[in-house]
N, C-alpha and C positions, 0 to 999 in steps of 0.2 A: 622425781623427787619423793614420791610415796615410798620407794624402796630405799631411800637414803635415811638410814637410821639416825644419823646425827641431826639432820633437818627435822625428822619426825619428833625426836626427843626435844629439840628446841621449840617446836610448835606446841608440843604437849605441855611443857613447863610454862610456856607463855599463856596457854589456855587456862591452866590451873591458877596462875598468878592473877589473871584477869577475872576469874571467878571471885577471888578475894577482893580485887580492886572494885569490881561491880558492887560487891557487898558494902564496901566502904562508901563509895559514891552515892549509892541509892539509900542506904539505911542509917548511916551515921547521923544525919539530921534528925531522924525520928528517934533513934536511940538516945541521942544527946538531949533532945527535947523532953523525952520521958524522964531523964535524969535531972531536969530542971534548968538546963542551959538555955540561954536566949539566942536570938538570931545572930547577933554580933559575935558571940562566943563560938557559935557553930561556924561562922565565916572564918574565924581565926584558926579553927581546926583545919579547914580546907586550905587556907593560906599556908599554914605550916607544912602540910603534906606536899602541896604543889611546889613550894619554894625549896624544900629539902630534896625533892625528887629532881627538879630542874637543875639546881646548882651542883648537886652531887655528881651529876653525869660527867662533868668536866674532869674532876680529879679521878673519878672511877674509870673514865675512859683511858686516861694515862696509865692507871694501875693495870687495867686489863691488857694494855699493850706491853707492859713490862712482865706480867706473870706468865709463866709457861703454860699453865693449865687454867684456861678461862672457865672451864666447867666447875672448878673449885669455887670461883667467885660467884657463879650462878647458885650453887648449893648454899653457900654462906648467905647470899642475899635472900634466897627463898626461906631459909630457916629464920632469918631476921624478920621477914614479912609474916611468917606464921606466928612468930612470937608477938608481933605488933597486933595481929588479929585477936590473939588470945587476950592481950592487954586491953584492946578496945572493947572486947566483950565484957570484961570485968570492970571497965571504967565507970566511975561514979561521979567524980568531980572534974572540973575543967583541966587541971594539970595532968590527970590521967589520960584524958582524950588528946591533949596536945603532945604528950610523950609518945602515945601510940601512933599519932599521925606523923610525928618526926621520924620514928623508927620505920614506919611504913614507907615514907618518901625516900629515906636513905637506902633501905634494903631493896626497894624496887629500882632505884637508880643504879645500884651495884649489879643486880641480876640482869636487868634489861640491856644495859650497856654491853655486858659480856655475851648475852644471848645473840644480840645483833651481829657482833663480831664473829661468833661461832658459826652462825648461818652463812655469813659471807665466805668463811674459810671452807665450809663443807661442800660447796657447789662450784662448778666452773663459772667463769665470769659471765658467760651467756645465759646462765640460769639464775643469777642473783636477783634480778627483778621479780621473777616468779616466786623465788624462795622468800624474799622479803615481803611480797604481797601476801603469801600464806601466813607469815608472822603477823602482819597487820590484821589479817582476817581473824586470827586467833585472839588478838587483843579485843576487837569489837565483839566477837562472838562470845567470848568469856564474860565480858561486862554485861552484854545483853541477856545471856542465859541466867546469870546470877540475879540480875534485877528482876527478871521474869519469875524465876523459880523460888527465890528465897523469901518472898513475901508470904507465901503459904507456909513455909517452914517456920518463919518467925511467929506467925499466928499460933502454931502448935507448940513451939519450943520457947518462944520469947527471944529477945535480942541476944542476951549473953550466950545461951547455948547455941544459937544459930551462928554467932561469930566463932565459937569454939569449933563447931562442926566444919565451917568453911576453912578454918585454919588446918584441920586434919585432912580435908580434901586437898588443900594446897600441898601439904606434905606428901600425899599420895601421888600427885602429879610430879612432884620433885623426885620421888623414888623412881617413877617411870622414866624420867629424864636420865637419871644415873644408869639405869639398866640399858636404855637405848644407846647411850654413848659408849658404855663398856662393850656392848654387843657390836657396835660399829668398829671399835678398835680391834676386837678379836677377829672380825671378818677381814680386816686389813692386815692382820698379823702384827699389830702394834702391842707394846707392853701395857 
């Protein structure tokens, strides 16, 4: 699997997205509290993100099955997620946070549905369990790493700049995904 560029690209984009997701999960409560939101409002932000993420996976799964290039959906989802992180960093009032959370949930629903399908297509049936296990590992590793590292970054830069930084890190991992998938296609002689 380590030599399978498609799988490695999918794992990398998942890791990058979950660095952003870890930032959202760990630090939105503190950022929102600093902006004057109360516990109920912060709960609504999480509810919005979770509901959008969960419900969007059904139509985005159908879309992913209909689109010839799932990688395009991953890139669109990751771009939307980076935009949501930028918006969350700039958020000042409740509607800003809810809009950022909504975009976060929708964009991750789009990207992750397509990433899972790409991984399944990139490996033989006997390797799918290991490949999906690597995908799951990237989810938790990304969230853990972000939660661990970004606290110190926030102390230095503040919430807004830290969310902007993680958005650009996310885009960097998305670029690696694109490069890895193009490299995999070239090595197989595909257009």
